[in-house]
N, C-alpha and C positions, 0 to 999 in steps of 0.2 A: 315700367317707364317712370321717370321722375316728373313730378308736377312742380311748377313754380309755386312757392308759398305766397301768402298774402303780402308779405313785405318784399318778395323777390322781384327782380326786374323782368325777366323773360318768362313768358308762359309757353309751355310746350303742349301741343295737342296730340291726341291719340291718332294713329294712322288707321283709317277705316277702309282701306283698300286691300283686296286679296292679292297676294304675290302669286302670279300665274306662271312665273318662270319655271319652277319645278314641275308643274303640270304639263307645260309645253315640252319639257325635256323627256318626261315619261312617255308622252304621246308620240314623240318622234322615234323613240327607241322601239315602242310597240309597232309603229308603222314599218320600220325597217325590218323587224322580226317577221311580220306578216308578208312583206314583200319578198323576203328570202325564202320562207317556207311554203308559200302558196304554189309556186311552180313544182315543188317537190311532191306535193300531195296529188297533183294532177298527172304526174308522169306515171306511165305504166312500164311495161317491159319494152325496151327499145328493139324494134324489129324493122329491118328494111325489106318490105315486101316487094315482089316483082310487079311490074306494071303490065296491065292487060286491059283490053276493052271488054265490056260486059254490062249487064243490067245492075242497077243499084238494088240492094236487098231492103225490102220494107220489114220493119220490126213487127212481129206478131204479139199476141198476148203472152205467150211463153218466151222468156228470154233464152236465146240460143246459147249453147255451151261453146266456148271458144278455146281451142287448143292452140298453144303458142310454142314455137320452137325458135329460140333466139340464136344469135351468131355463135355463141359458145356451145351450141347444141344441147341446151338445157330445155326440158319440156315443162310447160306450165298448163294448168287448167285454171283459166282466168288469171289470177296473180299468184297462185300457189304452185311451187315447184314439186314435181314428182319424177322419180326415175322411170325409165321405159318399162322396166320389169313389173312395176306396180300400177301402171296406167290402166290396164284392163280392170283390175279389181276396184280402182277408184271411180271409174266411169260407170261400171255396171249398176251400182245403187242409184246413180243419177238418172239413168235411162229406164229403170224399172218403174219409176213414178211419172215419167213424161209420156204425153200422147204423141208428140212429134219427136221422133227419134232421129234428130239431125245434129250435126256438129259442124262447126266452121274451123278450118285449119289456117293458121296465120304463121307461115314459116319465113324466116329470113332468106333472102335470095342466095346467100352463100352457104346454106345448109346442104349437105350432100343428099342427093335424091334418094339414096338407100334408106336414110334415117326417116325421111318423110313417108316413104312407103311402109316402113315398120310401124310408125305411129298410126297411119291409116289402118293397117291390119289389126293393131290392138284395139282401135276404136270399133271396128267392125265386129270383133270378137266380143266386145262389151255390149253389143246390141244396137249399135248405130245403123240406121237404115239409109240415111242420106248424109253425104259428106260434101261440104262446099269449101272452096279455097278463097281466102281473102287476098285481094290484090289492090294496088293503087290504080286509079284511072291513068291512062296514058297521058303524058304531059303534066302530071301533078308535080313532079319533081322540078320541072322548069318554072312553074308558078312560084314554088317555094324559093327558088334561087333568085327570081326577079324581085321578090318581096324583101330580101335581105340587102 
């Protein structure tokens, strides 16, 4: 910046304020990125489970294994996809080390019954002693519709 000399007319002063406009722009962009990506990180595998009445399951010390069958008839252990043929060999090492040999099955309501029975059979062959079905409480869909 130029300064006025001793004989000059106008004196210019240095600006001592920080320009926050670029900082605000960067923060807004980061905010938008986090707002878009946060719901994607929380999404699991989309499954519309049937509705039924029953007791709520309390979580124990050991985290239960959840088998998922989605609408496209793909089979998942937690969030990892496996073909039906390899399901038994993937489950067997998991249940060799567990004291509670139980699995929860979460199947889409449009999945054919035969596929659900095949998955249950493979789980039993892998050493599962107890098999539970995950459903939504009756009336849960109506609450979701009312919130929208």
